[in-house]
Steps between C-alpha positions, in 0.01 A plus 500: 500500500624764738705812452523876511534789256689824560363791293659845459362786285809631337329777301133596436509270193738224609469241776770246588442183704671183628293180534631219714289189557525134583321247287364161613299307237340159551303294243283211619478342154853581382738472797803511271429873461512576874758767572626762741684819411516875507505809273670838528368748239594868490273690266394837365150624401424810290184702537256503201583871454874426461675501163558127534214309666487164667719301737807280497682275755823306495618266774588152619297183553594180683284189452583174681287193419420262788552189283881463475486371140314808369688809368564811711533856379700803624560801281380830359134569427336812361176648382427822306191660347584845363352729242572839333269719302649676197344827381179421679387249235740205507546275803807277518501218750751242621460208738780279618517219749708216641369263767434132583166352402332165549486245219244221443795266424551252788871455428552874439278669763653847469650722231656846482314725255687801360368737237345828399204655318499811285189696398397809307159670525423772244207737528317524165244764587243556774472207738639245248850351495703222346719267706787269402701275733753217506651280769809273516564257790731215583396225743797328658408168659703273733436131548471326837842411629663819372532720802542845349228644275745756361644230267222399266455150365229622254417841363171582329438815298164672521404792272185699452405790275180675415297816513158652518262791462405680818232742617539714810207537737572807708855553630560162671341222295598353161298237308683321229458238228829302504664224294812325624714218358684266738788264423707273720811305395609235747806285551266206565289316245131570507526834683499733199182693424369808331164666476292812451273662753244776421282669757377808683681643803430787736787674683443727795760764583666502154 
C-alpha cells in the first residue's frame, strides 16, 4: 500500500483528517483475490477529554480484481467508534462500519459487510461495572461473473449480544469476565451457526 494523510487540528479537542491511499494486494495461494484499488477517507477524531470521544470516517473505496470474472467494488465505506459518558457513571458506545472483506468461499471471494454495535457500561460502585452489548451485521456476497459487488447474490445476517462484569485497574485498564452469544443466518445451506463464548478479557485505555 502507499498513500498520504492530511491532518488538521480544528480545535484543542477535535482533529480532522483526509486519508488517500492506493491498495495493491496479491495472494500466492488464492490469485482470484488479487486486486488493485484506492481509498479516500475524510475523518474526525475527538480527544478523550471531549464530550463525545472516539473517531469516525466516511469515504469512498474502489476495488478492481485482476481476474476479469471476479466481482469489483466501488462505493461508500465508513467506520465509527464513538462513546459518551452520562452523569459520570454510564458509558454509551456505538460502532458502525461498512467495507469489503475477504471470504473463504472460492466462488464468492469478497463480501461487503455493513453493520453496527451498541454498548452500555454502568458503574456499580468502586472499580466494578456491568457491560451489555449487541451487534447486527449484513454480509453481502457476489459470485464470480457478477462484476459489481454492490448488487448482492447472497446476504447473510450476523448477530451477537452479551455482557460482562468488569473491574478497573487504575485509570486505563479494565479486566472483564464476558459471555457472548453469536448467531449467523445464511442464504446458503450449511452456513448457519450459533454458539456461546465465555472468557476473560483485558482492555487498555478504556
